[in-house]
C-alpha positions in Angstrom: 71.4 136.3 154.0 74.1 137.7 151.6 73.9 135.4 148.4 76.2 137.9 146.7 79.0 136.4 148.8 78.8 133.5 146.6 80.2 133.0 143.0 77.3 132.6 140.4 76.8 132.1 136.8 73.6 134.1 135.9 72.0 131.9 133.3 68.1 131.5 134.6 65.4 133.3 132.5 63.9 135.0 135.3 61.9 135.9 137.2 60.0 132.7 135.9 56.2 133.4 135.6 53.8 133.1 138.3 50.4 132.3 136.6 46.9 131.4 137.9 45.3 128.3 136.7 41.6 129.1 136.5 40.2 126.1 134.7 42.2 123.5 137.1 40.9 125.6 140.1 37.5 125.4 138.7 37.6 121.7 137.9 38.9 120.8 141.5 36.3 123.4 143.4 39.0 124.0 146.2 41.6 126.4 146.7 43.0 129.0 144.1 45.8 127.2 142.4 48.7 129.1 140.9 52.1 127.7 139.3 55.5 128.8 139.6 57.0 128.1 136.1 60.4 127.0 136.9 60.0 124.9 133.7 60.7 128.2 131.9 64.4 128.7 133.3 65.9 128.5 129.8 68.8 126.1 130.2 68.4 122.8 128.1 64.7 122.7 128.0 64.3 124.4 131.6 63.8 122.9 134.9 64.6 123.4 138.6 68.4 122.3 138.3 69.1 125.5 136.3 68.9 127.5 139.7 71.2 125.2 141.4 73.7 125.1 138.6 74.1 128.7 138.5 76.2 128.4 142.0 77.5 124.7 141.3 79.3 125.8 138.2 80.5 129.0 139.5 82.2 126.9 142.2 83.4 124.7 139.5 85.2 127.4 137.7 86.6 128.7 141.1 88.4 125.4 141.5 89.7 125.4 137.9 87.6 122.4 136.7 87.6 121.4 133.1 85.2 118.5 133.4 82.0 118.1 135.3 80.7 114.7 136.7 77.3 114.0 137.8 74.7 111.3 138.4 71.1 110.6 138.2 68.4 107.9 137.0 68.1 107.0 133.2 65.7 109.7 132.5 67.4 112.4 134.8 66.4 116.1 134.3 69.2 117.1 136.3 71.8 115.2 133.9 70.4 116.9 130.9 70.6 120.4 132.4 74.1 119.7 133.8 75.3 118.5 130.4 73.7 121.6 128.6 75.4 124.3 131.0 78.8 122.3 130.7 78.4 122.6 126.9 77.5 126.3 127.2 80.6 126.9 129.4 82.9 124.9 127.3 83.4 122.0 129.7 83.5 118.3 129.3 80.8 116.3 131.1 80.5 112.9 132.1 77.4 111.5 133.7 76.3 108.2 135.3 72.8 106.9 134.8 71.4 104.3 137.3 68.7 102.0 136.2 66.3 102.7 138.9 63.2 101.2 137.3 64.3 98.1 135.2 62.4 99.4 132.2 63.9 98.1 128.9 61.7 99.7 126.3 63.7 101.6 123.6 61.6 105.0 124.4 62.7 104.8 128.2 66.3 103.9 127.4 67.1 106.2 124.3 64.7 109.0 124.0 63.7 112.1 126.1 66.6 113.2 128.3 68.9 110.3 127.4 68.7 111.6 123.7 69.6 115.1 124.9 72.4 113.9 126.9 74.0 112.5 123.9 73.0 115.4 121.7 74.7 118.0 124.2 77.8 115.8 123.9 78.0 114.0 127.4 80.1 110.9 128.1 77.2 108.6 129.3 77.8 105.7 131.4 75.0 103.3 132.3 75.1 101.4 135.7 72.8 99.0 137.4 70.3 99.9 140.1 71.9 99.8 143.6 75.2 101.0 142.5 76.7 103.3 145.2 76.6 106.4 142.9 78.8 108.7 145.0 81.5 106.1 144.9 81.2 105.6 141.3 81.6 109.2 140.5 84.8 109.3 142.7 86.2 106.5 140.6 85.4 108.3 137.5 87.0 111.4 139.0 90.3 109.5 139.7 90.3 108.1 136.3 90.0 111.6 134.8 92.9 113.0 137.2 95.1 110.4 136.1 94.5 111.6 132.5 95.5 115.1 133.3 91.8 116.4 133.6 90.5 118.7 136.4 87.1 117.0 137.3 84.5 118.6 139.5 81.7 116.3 141.1 78.0 117.6 141.3 75.9 115.5 143.5 72.7 114.0 142.2 70.0 116.5 141.7 72.7 119.3 142.4 71.4 118.8 146.1 74.2 120.1 148.5 74.5 123.5 150.3 75.8 125.2 147.4 73.2 124.0 145.0 70.3 124.7 147.4 71.3 128.4 147.2 69.6 128.4 143.8 66.3 127.7 145.7 66.8 130.3 148.5 67.2 132.8 145.5 63.9 131.3 144.1 62.2 131.8 147.6 63.2 135.5 147.6 61.9 135.8 143.9 58.5 134.4 144.9 58.1 136.5 148.0 58.7 139.4 145.8 56.3 138.3 143.2 53.5 137.6 146.0 53.9 141.1 147.3 53.8 142.7 143.9 50.9 140.9 143.1 49.3 141.4 146.5 48.8 137.8 146.8 48.4 136.1 150.3 49.9 132.6 149.7 48.7 129.7 152.3 51.2 127.0 151.0 53.9 126.4 148.4 53.7 122.6 147.1 56.3 120.9 144.8 57.7 117.5 144.3 60.6 116.7 146.4 63.3 114.2 145.7 66.9 114.6 146.4 66.1 117.4 148.8 67.9 120.4 147.4 64.9 122.3 146.1 63.0 121.9 149.3 65.7 122.8 151.6 66.4 126.1 149.8 62.9 127.0 149.7 62.6 126.3 153.5 65.5 128.3 154.3 64.5 131.4 152.0 60.9 131.4 153.3 61.9 130.8 156.9 64.9 133.2 156.7 62.7 136.1 155.5 59.9 135.1 158.2 57.5 135.0 155.3 55.4 132.6 157.3 54.6 130.6 154.1 54.6 126.7 154.6 56.3 124.5 152.0 55.0 121.1 151.4 57.0 118.5 149.6 55.2 115.7 147.7 57.7 112.8 147.8 58.7 110.9 144.7 61.2 108.5 146.2 61.8 108.1 150.0 59.5 107.5 152.8 58.3 110.4 154.8 60.7 110.2 157.9 63.6 109.7 155.7 62.7 112.5 153.1 61.9 115.0 156.0 65.3 114.3 157.7 67.3 114.6 154.3 65.5 118.2 153.7 66.0 119.3 157.2 69.7 118.2 157.5 70.3 119.9 154.1 68.3 122.9 155.1 70.5 123.4 158.3 73.8 123.1 156.4 72.5 125.6 153.6 71.5 128.1 156.5 74.9 127.7 158.1 76.7 128.4 154.8 74.7 131.6 154.4 75.5 132.8 157.9 72.1 132.4 159.4 72.3 129.2 161.6 69.1 128.4 163.5 66.6 129.8 161.2 65.0 126.5 160.1 62.7 125.0 162.4 62.3 121.1 162.1 58.4 121.7 161.9 59.0 123.6 158.9 60.2 120.7 156.8 57.0 118.8 155.8 56.7 116.1 153.2 53.6 113.7 152.1 55.2 110.7 150.7 51.8 109.0 149.8 52.1 109.3 146.0 55.4 107.5 145.3 53.4 104.4 144.1 55.7 101.5 143.0 58.9 103.5 143.6 61.0 106.4 141.9 60.2 106.7 138.3 57.5 104.1 138.3 54.2 105.6 136.8 51.1 105.8 138.9 47.3 106.3 137.8 47.5 109.6 139.6 50.5 110.9 137.9 49.0 109.8 134.4 45.6 111.8 135.4 47.4 114.8 136.7 49.8 115.2 133.8 46.7 114.8 131.4 44.6 117.3 133.5 47.0 119.9 133.6 47.8 119.5 129.9 44.1 119.7 129.0 42.9 122.4 131.2 45.8 124.8 131.4 48.2 123.9 128.2 51.2 123.2 130.5 53.3 120.0 130.3 54.4 118.4 133.7 56.7 115.5 134.0 56.3 111.9 134.7 58.6 111.3 137.6 58.6 114.6 139.6 56.3 117.3 138.7 53.6 114.8 137.8 53.4 113.0 141.1 53.6 116.4 142.8 50.6 117.5 141.1 48.9 114.2 141.6 49.4 114.6 145.4 48.0 118.4 145.1 45.1 117.3 143.2 44.3 114.5 145.8 44.7 116.7 148.8 42.3 119.3 147.1 39.9 116.7 146.6 40.1 115.6 150.2 39.6 119.0 151.5 43.2 119.5 153.0 43.2 122.9 151.2 40.2 124.9 151.6 38.2 127.1 149.1 39.4 130.6 149.0 43.1 129.5 150.1 45.8 130.3 147.6 48.2 127.5 146.9 51.3 127.8 144.6 52.7 124.7 142.9 56.2 125.0 142.0 56.7 123.3 138.5 60.3 121.9 138.5 60.2 121.1 134.7 61.2 117.9 133.0 58.5 117.6 130.4 61.3 116.1 127.9 60.9 112.8 130.0 57.6 112.3 128.8 58.9 110.7 125.6 60.5 108.0 127.7 56.9 107.4 129.3 54.5 107.3 126.4 53.4 103.8 127.1 52.1 104.8 130.4 49.4 107.1 128.8 48.0 104.4 126.5 45.7 105.6 123.9 45.0 109.2 124.5 41.4 110.1 123.4 40.4 113.4 122.2 38.2 115.8 124.2 
């Protein structure tokens, strides 16, 4: 896998830390729990999209773009990081935010990521739930071309083969950290949504024959659909890298039991997970992705899916800024 064949904007603060979580490990009484801190990537409050944007923005420059177009949900972490890197690179940015939850409170509609979108200078367009977002982005691109601009469309979550390269690099980075720390890892767990993070991880870990499984905790789609999306993107990413056939279908695993009422809709498990990790480890998760991902990991530990003595790494995909849009979900927090 020759990642140097692809143009890249080096912006990630890395390697991001790999930390043991002793208090959470003790509280759950199961496997040894570690956390890969991709909330510390540095761009626009950090998060997993930074790694993807390194390759996507380099491709935008290659194509002579002066304006970036992307889309996401109202409190999109991806949109916030995309606007930040566009600002840093002197480009305009138009983001389309889809109302996937129907929440109308001001904290959800205006604070958190939405506030930062505006602060970084994005043009923000709000669209109703169920909108064909790819078609909507194409329409905006045509408008911009007619006005003499040179737009570049980044898909939701930065999840295409170019974006997924960011998590191939992360997989290689983690393998190096595991080897340096003499850490035998039994599983990498993370929240999976638009598929790019998991697809990149699978390609990287399979391509290096690490024998480390990846378990995605779904935040939106049903299991079959999520696994199919991840596998298809992983296959395309492997082909782009020149290593076709390195990904086995059985290596793509998603547990989608923790989605709850839908994408971005809070669950009791998410609230418990975010609160536990904050109070036991001093680490902030987010309410849409890493919070539900951690809720899944906690529940699986309690059910004995992961055994005592095993080493499990949770990939923190960032997004704590979104907590400000979900304060009502946490009610009146009592002191310890």
